[in-house]
C-alpha positions as CSV (number, residue, x, y, z in Angstrom):
1,M,103.6,63.8,80.4
2,S,106.1,61.2,79.1
3,A,109.0,63.4,79.9
4,P,110.9,62.8,83.1
5,T,110.2,65.2,86.2
6,V,112.2,66.6,88.4
7,S,110.9,68.2,92.0
8,L,112.0,71.5,93.0
9,P,113.4,72.7,96.5
10,T,110.5,72.9,98.6
11,S,111.8,75.4,101.1
12,S,109.4,78.7,100.9
13,T,112.4,81.1,100.9
14,T,113.0,79.0,97.5
15,S,110.1,80.1,95.5
16,P,109.0,80.8,92.4
17,P,109.5,84.6,91.2
18,A,107.2,86.8,93.2
19,G,104.1,87.9,91.2
20,T,103.8,84.5,89.3
21,G,101.0,83.2,91.4
22,T,101.3,79.7,90.6
23,A,100.9,76.2,92.1
24,G,102.8,74.9,89.6
25,T,106.6,74.9,91.2
26,L,105.9,70.9,92.8
27,R,107.0,69.4,89.6
28,T,108.5,70.7,86.3
29,P,109.4,69.0,83.2
30,G,112.8,67.7,82.6
31,T,115.1,68.4,79.7
32,R,113.4,70.6,77.0
33,R,113.7,69.1,73.5
34,G,113.9,71.5,70.2
35,V,114.6,75.0,72.2
36,L,114.7,77.4,69.4
37,L,116.0,80.5,71.8
38,D,118.9,80.6,74.0
39,W,118.0,80.5,77.9
40,R,119.8,83.9,78.3
41,V,117.2,85.5,75.9
42,R,114.2,83.4,77.5
43,F,115.3,84.9,80.9
44,A,115.4,88.5,79.5
45,I,112.1,87.9,77.8
46,L,110.5,86.7,81.0
47,S,112.3,89.8,82.8
48,V,110.7,92.4,80.6
49,V,107.2,90.6,80.5
50,W,107.2,90.5,84.1
51,G,108.4,93.6,84.7
52,F,106.1,95.4,82.6
53,S,103.0,93.7,83.9
54,F,102.8,96.3,86.7
55,L,102.8,99.1,83.6
56,L,99.8,96.6,82.2
57,I,97.8,96.9,85.5
58,K,98.3,100.8,85.6
59,V,96.7,101.0,82.3
60,G,93.9,98.7,83.0
61,T,92.9,100.5,85.7
62,E,92.1,103.4,83.7
63,A,88.8,101.8,82.4
64,Y,88.3,98.8,84.2
65,A,87.3,98.4,87.8
66,P,90.6,96.6,90.0
67,F,88.2,93.4,90.4
68,Q,87.8,93.7,86.6
69,V,91.7,93.6,85.6
70,A,92.2,90.9,88.1
71,L,89.4,89.0,86.6
72,G,90.5,89.3,83.1
73,R,94.3,88.3,84.2
74,V,93.5,84.9,85.4
75,L,90.9,84.7,82.5
76,F,93.3,85.2,79.7
77,G,96.3,83.1,81.3
78,A,93.9,80.3,82.1
79,L,92.7,80.4,78.5
80,A,96.4,80.6,77.4
81,L,97.3,77.5,79.7
82,V,94.0,75.4,78.7
83,T,95.1,75.8,74.9
84,V,98.4,74.5,75.6
85,L,96.8,71.4,77.5
86,L,94.7,70.9,74.5
87,V,97.8,70.7,72.1
88,R,99.5,68.2,74.4
89,R,96.0,66.5,75.1
90,E,97.1,66.7,78.7
91,P,94.1,66.8,81.0
92,L,93.1,68.9,84.1
93,P,93.9,67.8,87.8
94,R,91.4,65.2,89.0
95,G,89.8,64.8,92.5
96,L,87.5,67.0,95.0
97,R,90.4,66.9,97.2
98,T,93.2,68.4,94.6
99,W,90.7,71.0,93.4
100,G,89.7,72.2,96.8
101,H,93.4,72.6,97.6
102,L,93.6,74.4,94.3
103,G,90.8,76.8,95.3
104,V,92.6,77.7,98.4
105,A,95.6,78.3,96.1
106,A,93.9,80.4,93.6
107,L,92.4,82.6,96.5
108,L,95.9,83.4,98.1
109,L,98.1,83.4,94.6
110,N,96.0,85.0,92.6
111,T,92.3,86.0,93.6
112,V,93.0,88.4,96.6
113,P,97.2,89.7,95.5
114,F,96.1,90.5,91.6
115,S,92.9,92.3,93.1
116,L,95.2,94.2,95.6
117,F,98.0,95.1,93.1
118,A,95.0,96.5,90.9
119,Y,93.8,98.5,93.7
120,A,97.0,99.6,94.9
121,E,97.8,101.1,91.6
122,L,95.0,103.3,91.4
123,S,96.9,105.7,94.0
124,I,100.6,104.5,93.7
125,P,103.1,104.5,90.7
126,S,103.7,100.9,88.8
127,G,107.2,101.2,89.7
128,L,106.5,101.4,93.3
129,A,104.2,98.2,93.1
130,G,106.9,96.6,91.2
131,I,109.1,97.2,94.0
132,C,106.7,96.2,97.0
133,N,106.0,93.0,94.8
134,A,110.1,92.4,95.1
135,T,109.4,92.0,99.1
136,S,107.3,88.5,98.6
137,P,111.4,86.7,99.7
138,L,111.3,89.0,102.5
139,W,108.1,88.0,103.8
140,G,108.7,84.4,102.9
141,M,111.9,84.6,105.1
142,A,109.7,85.9,108.2
143,L,106.9,83.4,107.7
144,S,109.5,80.6,107.7
145,L,110.8,81.5,111.1
146,V,107.3,80.6,112.4
147,A,105.8,78.1,109.6
148,L,108.6,76.1,108.7
149,S,110.5,74.9,111.8
150,E,112.8,72.8,109.6
151,D,113.8,76.0,107.6
152,R,116.4,76.9,110.0
153,P,117.4,80.8,109.8
154,T,120.8,81.7,109.6
155,R,122.5,84.9,110.7
156,R,122.9,86.1,106.9
157,R,119.3,85.1,106.3
158,V,117.8,87.3,109.0
159,A,120.6,90.0,108.3
160,G,118.7,90.1,104.6
161,L,115.4,90.4,106.2
162,G,116.4,93.2,108.4
163,L,118.5,95.1,105.1
164,G,115.1,94.2,102.9
165,F,112.8,96.3,105.3
166,L,115.3,99.3,105.7
167,G,115.2,99.1,101.9
168,V,111.6,99.4,102.1
169,L,111.5,102.2,104.7
170,T,113.9,104.0,102.4
171,V,111.5,103.5,99.2
172,L,108.7,105.3,101.4
173,G,110.9,108.0,102.4
174,A,110.6,107.4,106.3
175,W,112.8,110.2,107.4
176,E,110.1,112.3,105.9
177,G,107.1,111.1,107.5
178,F,106.5,109.2,104.3
179,S,105.2,112.1,102.7
180,G,104.1,111.7,99.2
181,V,103.5,108.5,99.7
182,D,99.7,107.0,99.6
183,A,99.8,104.9,102.7
184,K,96.7,102.8,101.7
185,G,97.9,102.1,98.2
186,T,101.5,100.9,99.7
187,A,99.9,99.0,102.2
188,F,97.7,97.1,99.6
189,A,101.0,96.4,97.4
190,L,102.7,94.9,100.3
191,L,99.9,92.9,101.5
192,A,99.7,91.7,98.0
193,S,103.5,90.4,98.2
194,L,102.7,88.8,101.9
195,C,100.3,86.5,100.2
196,Y,102.4,85.1,97.8
197,P,104.6,83.2,100.3
198,I,101.6,82.4,102.6
199,G,100.2,80.6,99.4
200,W,103.7,78.7,98.8
201,I,103.7,77.3,102.3
202,Y,99.9,76.2,101.7
203,V,100.6,74.7,98.3
204,R,103.9,73.0,99.5
205,R,102.0,71.5,102.5
206,T,98.8,70.2,100.6
207,L,99.8,69.9,97.1
208,A,103.3,68.3,97.1
209,G,103.3,64.9,95.1
210,T,99.6,65.7,93.6
211,P,99.9,63.9,90.2
212,G,100.1,66.5,87.1
213,S,102.2,69.1,85.6
214,P,103.0,72.6,86.4
215,V,100.8,73.8,83.6
216,A,97.8,71.3,84.4
217,L,98.1,72.5,88.0
218,T,98.3,76.0,87.3
219,G,95.5,76.2,84.7
220,G,93.2,74.2,87.1
221,Q,94.2,77.2,89.6
222,L,93.6,80.0,87.4
223,L,90.2,78.4,86.5
224,V,88.9,78.2,90.0
225,S,90.2,82.0,90.6
226,T,88.5,83.2,87.0
227,L,85.2,81.8,89.2
228,Q,86.0,83.2,91.9
229,L,86.6,86.9,90.6
230,A,83.4,86.3,88.2
231,L,81.4,86.2,91.1
232,V,83.3,88.9,93.3
233,S,83.1,91.2,90.0
234,A,79.5,90.7,89.7
235,L,78.6,91.6,93.4
236,F,80.9,94.7,93.6
237,T,81.1,96.2,90.4
238,S,79.0,97.0,87.5
239,A,79.5,95.6,83.7
240,P,81.7,98.1,81.6
241,T,79.7,100.0,79.3
242,S,82.7,100.1,76.6
243,F,85.8,98.6,76.0
244,P,88.6,101.3,75.4
245,L,91.4,99.5,73.1
246,W,94.7,100.5,75.0
247,P,93.2,99.4,78.4
248,T,91.3,96.1,77.0
249,L,94.5,95.2,75.2
250,S,96.6,95.9,78.6
251,V,94.4,93.2,80.6
252,I,94.7,90.7,77.4
253,A,98.3,90.8,77.3
254,L,98.7,91.0,81.3
255,G,96.5,87.4,81.2
256,A,97.8,85.8,78.0
257,L,101.5,87.0,78.1
258,G,102.4,87.8,82.0
259,T,100.4,84.7,83.0
260,G,100.4,82.2,80.3
261,M,103.4,82.2,78.3
262,A,105.5,83.6,81.2
263,L,104.6,80.8,83.3
264,Q,105.5,78.5,80.3
265,M,108.5,80.0,79.8
266,Q,109.6,80.1,83.7
267,Y,108.9,76.1,83.8
268,G,111.4,75.5,80.5
269,L,114.1,77.9,82.5
270,V,113.7,75.9,85.6
271,A,114.3,72.5,84.0
272,E,117.1,73.8,81.6
273,I,119.3,75.8,84.4
274,G,117.6,74.8,87.7
275,P,115.3,76.7,89.9
276,T,118.2,78.8,91.3
277,T,119.3,80.6,88.5
278,A,115.6,80.8,87.0
279,Q,114.2,82.6,90.2
280,M,117.0,85.6,89.6
281,V,114.1,86.7,87.3
282,T,112.8,88.2,90.5
283,Y,115.5,90.6,91.0
284,F,115.2,92.5,87.7
285,I,111.3,92.8,87.7
286,P,111.3,95.8,89.9
287,V,114.2,97.6,87.9
288,I,112.1,97.0,84.7
289,A,108.8,98.2,86.6
290,T,110.3,100.9,87.5
291,A,112.0,102.2,84.1
292,A,108.6,101.3,82.4
293,G,106.7,103.6,84.8
294,V,109.2,106.7,84.1
295,L,109.6,105.9,80.6
296,V,106.1,105.0,79.3
297,L,103.6,106.4,82.2
298,G,106.1,109.2,82.9
299,E,106.0,108.5,86.6
300,Q,108.0,110.7,88.8
301,L,111.3,108.8,90.4
302,H,113.0,110.3,93.2
303,W,116.7,109.2,94.3
304,N,115.2,107.1,97.3
305,T,113.4,104.9,95.1
306,P,116.1,103.0,93.1
307,A,118.0,103.5,96.2
308,G,115.7,101.9,98.6
309,A,115.0,98.9,95.7
310,A,118.6,98.2,95.4
311,I,118.6,97.6,99.3
312,V,115.5,95.5,99.1
313,L,116.8,93.0,96.4
314,A,120.1,93.1,98.2
315,G,118.4,92.1,101.3
316,A,115.9,89.2,99.6
317,A,119.3,88.0,98.0
318,L,120.5,87.3,101.3
319,T,117.4,85.5,102.5
320,Q,118.0,83.0,99.5
321,T,121.5,82.0,100.4
322,R,122.4,78.4,102.5
323,P,125.2,77.5,104.1
324,G,127.5,75.3,102.0
325,R,128.0,71.5,103.0
326,R,131.0,71.0,105.0
327,K,133.6,69.1,103.0
328,P,134.5,65.6,104.0
329,A,138.2,65.8,105.8
């Protein structure tokens, strides 16, 4: 691209919003020209799109196997980003080494977590899946203690880690022995959230400085994930015999909007308002996911779910804080 690029923070705890599943966090286009919508409007749209993603997964699994939902998600997301590349006349990444690393990134950031979330929502509410997704910054903080020695923890961030996991226990109703909560589905959702910071750490250490825009890198990553999930689906699922309207539209929207359009919008926000403010969208996703599940799907909401979600988000916010620079005397 001819536009100038800016490097984003490389800390694993300063990550793209949980659930984006993108390697395109390394370089971002600079100043955007001709933006029609104010950034606050685009921020709100992005929050709603990603918040509703968990509802779309739930509806998709009503007609398709979890692997097939994940396959449709990356397929239509890849088509959306490849279309953008064609319009821009921008090539995909080059080099076997780059594509090898994109393959691992696709596995960690798309293939595995997207499949796990789809399997999780076979037995847990979409709102609970959205709240589990919000634990990604907490997992990132925990991993940074052992995987990134230069990213030293502070008391505030360690406190945020503890507070966040206290929120998870609140959501799950630990004082009642986790009654009423499907342990397997919840474990799948939490494991999916753990995949994201692992993938971010891998991307940071292998793809930092790789030539190409975020759209090209993420488009390549989604293409590889499409091949991975196509193979897995062929081996472990049967081809669908019908294509019901709403589940099919949900999967298409999940990919084209929730992965393609949303990532494009995220890159623009990071370029315009910076990564710190742009990543605040993470804290709106579980709120919208829970509201969508209750209002659209009629999912039950108990007091401990929003209370625990608030504690999780407070802990996640604390893990993102950094000590300020000392002013010279």
